[in-house]
C-alpha positions as CSV (number, residue, x, y, z in Angstrom):
1,M,0.2,12.9,-5.4
2,T,2.9,12.6,-2.6
3,I,4.1,8.4,-3.0
4,A,6.2,6.9,-0.2
5,Y,7.5,3.5,-1.1
6,L,9.2,1.1,1.7
7,D,11.7,-1.3,0.1
8,C,11.8,-3.7,2.9
9,F,14.9,-6.2,2.0
10,A,15.7,-6.9,5.3
11,G,12.4,-6.4,6.6
12,I,11.0,-3.5,8.9
13,S,10.4,-2.4,11.9
14,G,9.2,0.8,13.9
15,D,12.6,2.5,14.5
16,M,14.0,1.6,11.1
17,L,11.4,3.4,9.3
18,L,11.3,6.6,11.8
19,G,15.2,6.2,10.7
20,S,14.7,6.3,7.3
21,F,12.6,9.2,8.0
22,L,15.4,11.2,9.7
23,D,17.4,10.1,6.7
24,A,15.4,11.7,4.3
25,G,15.3,15.1,5.9
26,L,13.1,14.7,8.7
27,D,13.9,16.9,11.8
28,L,14.6,15.1,14.8
29,A,13.9,18.7,16.6
30,L,10.5,18.5,15.3
31,V,10.1,14.8,16.1
32,E,10.7,15.6,20.2
33,K,8.6,18.8,19.5
34,N,5.4,16.2,18.5
35,F,6.9,13.8,21.6
36,S,6.3,16.5,24.3
37,R,2.6,16.6,23.4
38,L,2.3,13.0,24.5
39,P,1.6,12.8,28.3
40,L,4.5,10.6,28.0
41,A,8.2,11.0,30.6
42,G,10.9,8.6,31.0
43,Y,13.0,9.0,27.6
44,E,15.6,10.2,25.6
45,I,15.9,10.0,22.0
46,Q,18.9,10.1,19.5
47,Q,20.1,9.5,16.5
48,E,23.3,8.3,15.2
49,K,24.8,7.8,11.4
50,S,25.9,4.1,10.9
51,S,27.1,2.2,7.6
52,T,26.9,-1.3,6.3
53,H,28.8,-2.2,3.5
54,G,29.1,0.9,2.5
55,L,25.3,2.5,2.8
56,S,25.2,4.9,5.0
57,A,22.1,4.7,7.4
58,T,20.3,7.0,10.4
59,K,19.7,4.5,13.4
60,V,17.4,6.0,15.9
61,K,18.1,5.2,19.6
62,I,15.2,5.5,22.4
63,T,16.7,5.3,25.8
64,V,13.5,4.5,28.7
65,Q,13.7,4.7,32.6
66,D,13.2,1.9,34.6
67,G,9.9,1.8,35.6
68,Q,7.3,2.4,32.8
69,P,4.2,0.8,33.5
70,L,1.8,-1.9,31.6
71,R,-0.2,-0.2,29.1
72,S,-3.3,-1.6,27.7
73,Y,-4.8,-1.1,24.5
74,Q,-7.2,1.2,26.1
75,D,-4.5,3.1,28.0
76,I,-2.7,3.7,24.7
77,R,-5.7,4.8,23.1
78,Q,-6.6,7.5,25.6
79,L,-2.8,8.4,25.7
80,L,-3.3,9.6,22.5
81,Q,-6.8,10.8,22.1
82,V,-6.1,13.5,25.3
83,S,-2.4,14.3,23.5
84,H,-1.9,17.5,21.5
85,L,-0.9,16.0,18.4
86,A,-2.1,17.2,15.1
87,S,-5.4,15.1,13.7
88,D,-3.4,13.8,11.1
89,I,-0.6,12.2,13.1
90,K,-3.2,11.4,16.2
91,E,-5.4,9.4,13.5
92,N,-2.2,7.5,11.8
93,S,-0.9,6.5,15.2
94,L,-4.9,5.1,16.3
95,A,-5.0,3.1,13.3
96,V,-1.4,1.5,13.9
97,F,-2.2,0.6,17.5
98,A,-6.0,-0.3,16.6
99,A,-4.6,-3.3,14.0
100,L,-2.1,-4.3,16.6
101,A,-4.5,-5.1,18.9
102,E,-6.8,-6.9,16.5
103,A,-3.9,-9.2,15.6
104,E,-2.9,-9.3,19.4
105,G,-6.7,-10.7,20.0
106,Q,-6.8,-12.7,17.5
107,V,-3.9,-14.6,18.2
108,H,-4.6,-14.7,21.7
109,G,-8.3,-15.3,21.4
110,V,-9.6,-12.1,23.6
111,S,-11.0,-8.9,22.4
112,P,-9.3,-6.4,21.1
113,E,-10.3,-4.2,24.5
114,E,-8.7,-6.9,26.6
115,V,-5.2,-6.8,24.8
116,H,-2.3,-6.5,27.4
117,F,0.8,-4.9,25.2
118,H,4.4,-6.0,26.5
119,E,7.0,-4.7,23.7
120,V,4.5,-2.9,21.7
121,G,3.3,-0.8,24.4
122,A,6.3,0.3,26.0
123,V,7.5,4.0,25.6
124,D,10.1,3.1,22.6
125,S,7.2,1.5,20.9
126,I,4.6,4.2,20.9
127,L,7.4,6.9,20.3
128,D,8.6,5.0,17.3
129,I,4.8,4.8,15.9
130,V,4.4,8.4,16.6
131,G,7.1,9.2,15.2
132,A,6.7,7.4,11.7
133,A,3.1,9.3,12.1
134,V,5.4,12.5,12.7
135,G,7.3,11.5,9.0
136,F,4.0,10.5,7.4
137,S,2.8,14.4,8.2
138,F,6.2,16.1,7.6
139,F,6.4,14.5,4.0
140,G,2.7,15.1,3.2
141,I,2.6,11.2,2.3
142,D,-0.8,10.4,0.5
143,S,0.1,7.0,-0.3
144,L,2.0,4.6,1.1
145,I,3.4,1.4,-1.2
146,C,5.2,-1.3,0.4
147,S,7.1,-4.1,-1.2
148,P,6.8,-7.4,-0.5
149,L,8.4,-8.7,3.0
150,P,10.8,-11.0,3.8
151,M,10.2,-13.6,6.9
152,G,12.9,-15.4,9.3
153,H,12.1,-18.0,11.1
154,G,13.5,-19.3,14.0
155,W,12.4,-18.6,18.1
156,I,12.2,-15.3,19.6
157,D,11.8,-15.0,23.3
158,C,9.5,-12.0,24.2
159,A,6.7,-11.6,27.5
160,H,4.9,-14.5,26.8
161,G,7.9,-17.0,26.3
162,R,9.6,-18.4,23.7
163,L,7.6,-18.0,20.0
164,P,8.2,-19.0,16.4
165,L,9.2,-17.0,13.8
166,P,7.7,-14.9,12.3
167,A,5.8,-13.7,15.3
168,P,2.3,-14.6,15.6
169,A,1.1,-11.7,15.9
170,V,3.3,-10.4,12.7
171,V,1.4,-13.6,11.1
172,E,-2.0,-12.2,11.4
173,L,-1.1,-8.7,10.8
174,C,0.1,-9.7,7.4
175,K,-3.1,-11.6,6.4
176,D,-3.5,-10.4,2.7
177,M,-0.1,-8.9,2.3
178,E,2.6,-10.1,-0.1
179,V,5.7,-11.8,1.7
180,Y,8.3,-14.7,1.6
181,G,10.3,-16.7,3.0
182,V,14.3,-16.4,3.6
183,D,16.9,-18.6,5.3
184,L,17.7,-16.4,8.3
185,S,17.1,-17.5,11.9
186,Q,16.5,-13.9,13.0
187,E,13.3,-11.5,13.3
188,L,13.1,-9.4,10.6
189,V,9.3,-8.3,10.6
190,T,8.4,-6.9,13.7
191,P,5.1,-6.7,15.4
192,T,5.3,-2.2,15.0
193,G,6.8,-2.8,11.7
194,A,4.0,-5.1,10.4
195,A,1.2,-3.1,12.4
196,I,2.4,0.1,10.5
197,V,2.1,-1.0,7.3
198,K,-1.3,-2.9,7.9
199,A,-3.1,0.5,8.7
200,L,-1.2,2.8,6.5
201,A,-0.6,0.5,2.9
202,D,-2.3,1.3,0.2
203,G,-0.8,-1.8,-1.9
204,F,2.3,-3.7,-2.3
205,G,4.7,-4.9,-5.1
206,P,7.2,-3.1,-7.3
207,L,8.4,0.4,-6.7
208,P,5.4,2.6,-8.4
209,P,6.2,5.4,-11.0
210,L,7.1,8.4,-9.7
211,T,9.5,11.3,-10.0
212,L,11.8,10.8,-6.6
213,S,12.2,13.6,-4.2
214,H,13.7,12.3,-1.3
215,T,15.2,9.0,-0.2
216,G,16.4,7.5,3.5
217,Y,18.1,4.7,4.9
218,G,16.9,3.4,8.5
219,A,19.2,1.0,10.3
220,G,18.2,-1.7,12.4
221,S,19.6,-2.9,15.1
222,H,21.2,-6.4,14.6
223,I,23.6,-7.9,11.9
224,L,22.1,-10.6,9.8
225,T,23.6,-13.2,9.5
226,D,23.4,-13.8,5.6
227,H,25.0,-10.3,5.7
228,R,22.5,-8.3,4.0
229,P,22.6,-5.3,5.0
230,N,20.1,-4.9,7.9
231,M,18.2,-1.4,6.5
232,L,14.8,-0.3,5.3
233,R,15.0,1.7,2.5
234,L,12.0,4.8,2.0
235,F,11.7,6.4,-1.1
236,I,9.5,9.3,-1.7
237,G,8.2,10.9,-4.8
238,Q,5.2,12.8,-7.2
239,E,2.9,9.9,-9.0
240,T,3.8,10.0,-12.6
241,E,2.3,8.3,-15.3
242,L,5.3,8.2,-17.8
243,I,5.8,4.7,-17.5
244,E,2.9,2.2,-17.7
245,A,3.7,-0.9,-15.6
246,Q,4.4,-4.3,-18.1
247,E,4.0,-6.6,-15.4
248,V,-0.1,-6.7,-13.9
249,E,-1.7,-8.9,-11.4
250,V,-4.9,-10.8,-12.9
251,I,-7.3,-11.7,-10.4
252,D,-10.2,-13.8,-11.0
253,C,-13.0,-15.0,-9.5
254,H,-16.2,-17.4,-10.7
255,L,-19.5,-16.2,-9.8
256,D,-23.2,-17.8,-9.6
257,D,-25.2,-16.6,-7.0
258,W,-24.7,-12.7,-7.5
259,A,-26.8,-10.0,-8.8
260,P,-25.2,-9.2,-12.3
261,E,-27.2,-5.8,-12.2
262,T,-24.5,-4.6,-9.4
263,Y,-21.7,-5.1,-12.2
264,P,-21.6,-1.4,-13.1
265,Y,-21.4,0.1,-9.7
266,L,-18.7,-2.6,-9.1
267,C,-16.4,-1.7,-12.0
268,E,-17.0,2.1,-11.6
269,R,-15.4,1.5,-7.8
270,L,-12.6,-0.8,-9.2
271,L,-11.6,1.9,-11.8
272,A,-11.6,4.5,-9.1
273,A,-9.0,2.3,-7.3
274,Q,-6.7,2.4,-10.6
275,A,-8.1,-1.5,-11.8
276,L,-6.5,-1.1,-15.5
277,D,-9.5,-3.4,-17.1
278,V,-12.6,-5.1,-15.8
279,S,-14.1,-7.5,-17.7
280,L,-17.1,-9.9,-17.2
281,I,-17.3,-13.1,-19.3
282,P,-20.2,-15.8,-18.9
283,I,-19.7,-19.1,-18.3
284,Q,-20.9,-22.4,-17.4
285,M,-20.5,-23.6,-13.7
286,K,-21.0,-27.1,-11.7
287,K,-24.3,-28.7,-11.5
288,G,-24.8,-26.5,-15.1
289,R,-25.8,-23.3,-13.3
290,P,-24.9,-19.9,-15.4
291,G,-22.3,-17.9,-13.6
292,F,-20.2,-15.1,-14.4
293,L,-15.9,-15.1,-14.5
294,L,-14.8,-11.6,-13.4
295,R,-11.4,-10.3,-14.2
296,V,-9.5,-7.4,-13.1
297,L,-6.2,-6.2,-14.1
298,A,-4.2,-3.8,-11.9
299,E,-0.7,-2.9,-10.9
300,S,0.3,-4.7,-8.2
301,A,0.7,-1.5,-5.7
302,H,-3.2,-1.5,-7.0
303,A,-4.3,-4.8,-6.8
304,H,-4.9,-5.4,-2.9
305,Q,-7.4,-2.6,-2.9
306,C,-9.0,-4.4,-5.8
307,K,-9.2,-7.3,-4.5
308,R,-11.2,-6.2,-1.2
309,L,-13.7,-4.2,-3.3
310,I,-14.1,-7.6,-5.1
311,L,-14.7,-9.3,-1.7
312,D,-16.8,-6.9,-0.5
313,E,-19.4,-6.2,-3.5
314,T,-19.6,-9.5,-4.5
315,T,-20.6,-12.6,-3.2
316,A,-17.4,-14.1,-3.9
317,I,-15.8,-16.2,-1.4
318,G,-12.1,-16.6,-2.6
319,L,-9.8,-15.0,-5.5
320,R,-7.4,-16.3,-7.8
321,F,-4.7,-14.1,-8.3
322,R,-1.3,-14.2,-10.8
323,K,1.3,-12.0,-12.8
324,E,1.4,-11.2,-16.1
325,R,3.7,-10.0,-18.5
326,R,2.1,-7.1,-21.1
327,W,2.9,-5.4,-24.6
328,T,1.0,-2.2,-24.7
329,L,1.6,0.8,-27.2
330,P,2.3,4.2,-26.6
331,R,-0.9,5.9,-26.8
332,R,-2.0,10.0,-26.0
333,A,-5.1,11.7,-26.2
334,K,-5.8,14.4,-29.1
335,S,-8.5,16.6,-30.0
336,I,-9.8,16.4,-34.0
337,K,-12.1,18.1,-36.0
338,T,-15.0,16.7,-37.7
339,R,-18.0,18.2,-39.3
340,F,-19.9,17.3,-36.4
341,G,-17.6,19.5,-34.1
342,T,-14.4,18.9,-32.2
343,L,-13.9,15.7,-30.1
344,V,-11.1,13.8,-28.2
345,V,-9.5,10.5,-29.6
346,K,-6.8,8.3,-28.8
347,E,-3.5,8.3,-30.8
348,I,-2.0,5.3,-30.7
349,D,1.7,4.5,-32.3
350,T,1.4,1.0,-33.7
351,P,4.2,-0.9,-35.2
352,S,3.0,0.0,-38.8
353,G,2.1,3.7,-37.6
354,T,0.3,6.1,-36.2
355,R,-3.5,5.1,-35.7
356,I,-6.7,7.4,-34.5
357,Y,-9.3,5.5,-32.3
358,P,-12.6,7.1,-31.5
359,E,-13.5,7.1,-27.7
360,Y,-17.0,6.3,-27.1
361,E,-17.5,8.8,-24.4
362,E,-17.0,11.4,-26.8
363,C,-18.4,10.3,-29.5
364,R,-21.9,9.6,-27.4
365,R,-21.7,13.3,-26.3
366,L,-21.3,14.6,-29.9
367,A,-24.0,12.6,-31.1
368,T,-26.3,13.5,-28.3
369,E,-25.5,17.5,-29.0
370,Q,-26.1,17.2,-32.4
371,G,-28.7,14.2,-32.6
372,V,-27.0,12.4,-35.3
373,A,-26.6,8.8,-35.1
374,I,-23.4,7.6,-33.3
375,Q,-22.2,5.6,-36.2
376,H,-21.8,9.2,-38.1
377,I,-19.3,10.1,-35.5
378,Y,-17.5,6.8,-35.7
379,H,-17.2,7.0,-39.1
380,E,-15.9,10.3,-38.9
381,V,-13.2,9.3,-36.8
382,L,-12.1,6.3,-38.7
383,A,-11.9,8.2,-41.9
384,Q,-9.1,10.6,-40.7
385,N,-7.3,7.4,-40.5
386,V,-7.6,6.7,-44.6
387,S,-6.7,10.4,-45.2
388,S,-4.0,10.4,-43.2
């Protein structure tokens, strides 16, 4: 699986993301070819190299002629739907604008269909979003992971007047995302950048294990007053399981009005979403009611999806989560022969030596095939530790 990771140490905007894709190897001619499939005119796109603190980055500059119309969400949706863009590029672009419309609608107290975009409805913002979608398609990205987003403070002037930073639409878009405050009176995360992350990211946290193939730096438009380079760093690579995360997120919730017979289904979905472990613990809750503690362990990159599943599949109305360190032993799958047949076991390197542990599903399979008690299979496996 091809993974893209956004290292947002200076925030994110649409042009910074497009610039990082171009810096990583996306051809500007391909971007322009896709732009020509949109019913838009009166613009020019350029890329140029910039350097900050000795770091080279690609800056995207889109020049738009005056007299462009004000566009609503419905206008932009129609514009994308009638375009000749490839289906994956079109779907990702539509998803980003749907997230923007939802957030703007919440902020202004109207339905998404009634939203009129100002800055994000301009030609350059439309092209930034479509250009980013072209980058996803070009590199064949299957999953997007994002670092926590830095949030500045202060004020910004826009079509609605002077608004506090982070911009209200950004705050709405960043619900359920990992964010942190920085002492900068400047905009670091734009609505376009936040919407791309909201619509397309699968998780948040540190760089996941991957075999790195491409990197790119996209330059922002302003000099940041704390002297950090105003860039977005993009990593692209193939997913790998060579490294096991030693920091995990622990997600807890208490349930006293939930049907526990659905637990196997919930567990199955959580494990499919890359949860590392799922457990259900009986507890006694307030007013003497019996209940359960549901606990899920997940790497940071997959924790957000696990949280969404818990809230969807249980009666929980809130979650607690925290980061914890862990120590795991190296292990691998190994086939062994027993008098009942061959099965796969776990071989684990412990501080005192290597041990073999039975795998339940394999023992169950062999016991069923041979018509013997499953305990006999377990004993056969564990006996090999003694003999070795």
